[in-house]
C-alpha positions in Angstrom: 22.6 130.6 87.9 24.0 128.9 84.8 27.6 129.9 84.1 28.6 130.7 80.5 31.0 128.3 78.8 34.5 129.5 78.3 37.5 127.8 76.7 40.9 128.7 78.1 43.8 128.1 75.7 47.0 127.6 77.8 50.3 128.4 76.0 53.1 125.9 76.3 55.9 126.7 76.9 55.2 129.6 79.3 56.5 131.0 82.6 59.9 130.4 84.1 62.9 129.8 81.8 66.1 128.1 82.7 67.9 131.4 83.4 65.2 132.6 85.8 65.1 129.2 87.5 68.8 129.3 88.0 68.8 132.9 89.4 66.1 132.2 92.0 68.0 129.0 93.0 71.2 131.0 93.4 69.5 133.3 95.9 67.9 130.4 97.8 71.2 128.4 97.9 73.1 131.6 99.0 70.7 132.0 101.9 71.2 128.3 102.8 75.0 128.6 102.7 75.6 132.0 104.4 72.3 132.6 106.2 70.2 135.8 106.1 70.6 138.5 105.1 72.0 138.0 101.5 72.0 141.2 99.4 70.8 141.2 95.8 71.7 144.1 93.4 68.5 145.0 91.5 65.5 142.6 91.3 66.9 139.1 90.8 64.2 138.7 88.1 61.4 141.1 87.1 58.5 139.7 89.1 57.2 141.3 92.3 55.7 138.0 93.6 59.1 136.2 93.2 61.0 139.1 94.8 58.6 139.4 97.7 58.9 135.6 98.3 62.7 135.8 98.4 62.6 138.9 100.6 60.5 136.9 103.2 63.3 134.3 103.2 66.0 136.9 104.0 67.1 138.5 100.7 67.6 142.3 100.8 67.2 144.0 97.4 69.3 147.1 96.7 69.7 149.2 93.5 73.4 149.9 93.9 76.4 148.0 95.4 77.2 150.8 97.9 73.9 150.1 99.6 75.2 146.6 100.6 77.6 146.1 103.5 81.0 144.5 102.8 80.5 141.7 105.3 77.5 140.0 103.6 77.3 138.2 100.3 75.8 140.1 97.3 74.2 138.6 94.2 74.0 140.2 90.8 70.7 139.8 89.0 69.9 137.6 86.0 69.9 140.6 83.7 73.7 141.1 84.0 75.7 144.0 85.2 78.4 146.4 83.8 82.0 145.3 84.4 82.4 148.1 86.9 80.1 146.3 89.4 82.1 143.1 90.0 85.3 145.2 89.9 83.9 147.4 92.7 82.8 144.3 94.7 86.4 143.0 94.4 87.8 146.3 95.5 85.6 146.2 98.6 86.6 142.6 99.2 83.0 141.4 99.1 81.7 137.9 98.5 79.7 138.0 95.4 77.8 135.6 93.2 76.9 136.4 89.6 73.4 135.2 88.7 73.6 136.6 85.1 71.7 134.3 82.7 74.3 132.3 80.7 72.5 133.4 77.5 73.1 137.1 78.5 76.7 136.3 79.3 77.0 134.8 75.8 76.1 138.3 74.4 78.6 139.9 76.7 81.3 137.6 75.4 80.3 138.2 71.8 80.5 142.0 72.3 84.0 141.7 73.9 85.2 139.4 71.1 84.1 141.8 68.4 85.7 144.7 70.3 89.0 142.8 70.5 88.8 142.4 66.7 88.5 146.2 66.4 84.8 146.4 65.7 82.4 149.0 67.1 79.2 147.4 68.4 75.6 148.3 67.7 73.2 147.0 70.3 69.5 146.5 69.6 67.8 146.9 72.9 65.6 149.1 75.2 67.3 152.1 76.7 67.4 151.9 80.5 66.7 148.2 80.7 69.1 146.5 83.1 70.2 144.0 80.5 71.1 146.7 78.0 72.9 148.7 80.7 74.9 145.5 81.6 75.8 144.6 78.0 76.8 148.2 77.1 78.8 148.3 80.3 81.1 145.4 79.2 83.0 147.9 77.0 84.3 151.5 77.3 82.0 154.4 76.7 81.3 154.9 73.0 82.2 151.4 71.9 78.5 150.2 72.0 75.8 152.3 70.2 72.2 151.6 71.1 69.3 151.4 68.6 65.7 150.8 69.6 63.9 151.2 66.3 64.4 151.1 62.5 64.4 154.9 62.6 67.3 154.9 65.0 69.4 153.0 62.4 69.3 155.9 59.9 70.5 158.3 62.6 73.5 156.2 63.7 76.9 157.9 63.6 79.6 155.2 63.5 83.3 155.3 63.6 83.8 153.1 60.5 81.0 151.6 58.4 83.2 148.7 57.4 84.1 147.8 61.0 80.8 147.1 62.8 79.1 144.2 64.6 75.6 144.0 66.2 74.2 142.2 69.3 70.7 142.2 70.7 69.0 142.2 74.1 67.8 138.6 74.7 64.1 139.5 75.4 63.1 141.4 72.3 60.3 140.7 69.9 61.7 138.4 67.2 59.7 140.1 64.4 60.5 143.6 65.4 64.2 142.8 65.8 64.3 141.2 62.4 63.2 144.6 60.9 66.0 146.4 62.7 68.6 143.9 61.7 67.4 144.2 58.1 67.8 148.0 58.3 71.3 147.7 59.8 72.4 145.3 57.0 71.0 147.6 54.3 72.8 150.6 55.6 76.0 148.8 56.7 76.4 145.7 54.4 79.7 144.7 56.1 78.1 144.5 59.6 78.8 141.3 61.5 76.0 139.5 63.3 76.0 136.8 66.0 76.8 133.2 65.1 73.5 132.2 66.7 70.6 134.6 67.3 71.0 136.5 70.6 67.2 136.5 71.4 67.0 133.6 73.8 65.2 130.3 73.1 62.7 131.0 75.9 61.7 134.4 74.5 61.3 132.9 71.0 59.3 129.9 72.2 56.9 131.9 74.2 56.3 134.3 71.3 55.6 131.4 68.9 53.1 129.9 71.4 51.3 133.2 71.5 51.2 133.5 67.7 49.6 130.0 67.6 46.9 131.0 70.1 46.2 134.6 69.3 44.1 134.3 66.1 41.7 131.8 67.7 40.8 133.6 71.0 38.7 136.6 71.9 41.2 137.8 74.4 44.7 136.9 75.6 46.2 137.5 79.1 49.9 137.6 79.7 50.8 136.9 83.4 53.9 139.0 84.1 55.3 142.2 85.6 55.1 145.6 84.0 58.9 146.0 84.1 59.4 142.6 82.4 60.6 143.1 78.8 59.7 139.6 77.6 56.2 139.8 79.1 55.5 143.2 77.5 56.7 141.8 74.1 54.2 138.9 74.5 51.3 141.4 74.7 52.6 143.1 71.5 53.0 139.8 69.7 49.4 138.8 70.6 48.0 142.0 69.2 50.0 141.8 66.0 49.0 138.1 65.6 45.3 139.1 65.4 44.1 139.1 69.0 41.6 141.9 69.6 42.3 142.2 73.3 45.7 141.5 74.8 46.5 142.5 78.4 49.3 142.2 80.9 48.3 141.1 84.4 50.5 140.7 87.4 48.0 138.3 89.0 44.3 137.4 89.0 43.3 140.5 90.9 44.4 142.6 87.9 42.0 141.1 85.5 39.5 143.6 84.0 36.4 141.5 84.0 34.3 144.2 82.3 36.6 144.1 79.3 36.0 140.4 79.0 32.2 140.5 79.1 30.6 138.3 76.5 33.8 136.4 75.4 33.9 132.7 74.6 37.7 132.0 74.6 40.8 133.4 76.3 44.4 132.6 75.8 46.7 132.5 78.8 50.5 132.7 78.9 53.2 133.9 81.3 56.4 135.8 80.8 59.7 134.0 81.6 59.9 135.4 85.1 56.3 134.6 86.2 55.8 131.5 88.4 53.2 128.9 87.5 51.4 129.5 90.7 50.2 132.8 89.3 49.0 131.2 86.1 47.0 128.7 88.3 45.5 131.7 90.2 44.3 133.2 86.9 42.8 129.9 85.8 41.0 129.5 89.2 39.6 133.0 88.9 38.0 132.2 85.5 36.7 128.9 86.9 34.8 130.8 89.6 33.0 132.8 87.0 32.7 130.5 84.0 32.1 126.9 83.0 35.8 126.5 82.0 37.4 124.0 79.6 41.2 124.2 79.5 43.1 123.3 76.3 46.9 123.3 76.1 48.5 124.6 72.9 52.1 123.3 72.9 54.5 124.6 70.2 57.8 123.5 71.7 59.3 121.4 74.5 62.0 122.9 76.7 64.5 120.9 78.7 67.3 123.4 79.2 69.0 123.5 82.6 71.9 125.8 83.7 74.3 124.9 86.5 74.6 127.3 89.5 78.1 128.8 90.2 80.6 126.5 91.7 80.9 128.6 94.9 77.4 127.5 95.8 78.1 123.8 95.1 81.0 123.8 97.6 80.0 123.4 101.3 80.7 126.4 103.5 
């Protein structure tokens, strides 16, 4: 049987960012240094495939610190944690390693600096997301107000309209966030923003690559986890950029082949916590069904690398 021709447009950059690379390396190096088990508070990154792989090596994932014993090392996830978490680890005299992405830590430092200057903080982010919880938890209750939408801005009740600053979650949609920032500046002209945008370079780059591909394909698949904020934003960006069918898949077995019936071109990208092996798995699945041509669409080059904490670079 003759297979239909299909062009796959592969987004570049895609997949792992420097913060995710570093977080995974931290768990692996901790296991090498201290042996198994090493405890990890919350998923180290939002990807089941990655988490399961680390679990097989001896990592134990828990949701709260009190689920981890005091005699084993504990690692805090790349999304960051409220200040109360390392404080509790110190109180319990635990060995802990903070795998918070340095770009998330930058937002934490910003928020603290603004608070020291007497400003109340408005955070643009998703309620309940670990990064939002971690950032809001850097300051006392009531010092950080959360907004998720433009509508939320009009309902904000602030302490002093002249003494405000805003920060954002690092994995948001660039375009959606711009609208919320504009609404904040309209309502609170004196509000202070970050020196450099809080949305991280990797999130921005992956969204730009999707925008370049979306108008020219019949469908676009984002390889990523359903609890990954940056992956879900890529699906939304593709739809807004003119792609008629955009879908999040954890791996090749999730592809809805019936929805792709009759197509001639598909875009493929991956969220910042999805490994390249899963992208290859998706490409291989298409190659089994179609006569595939692969084209890479590169919109940026990434060469960022973050160092792991000193405690892991010093021999045991």
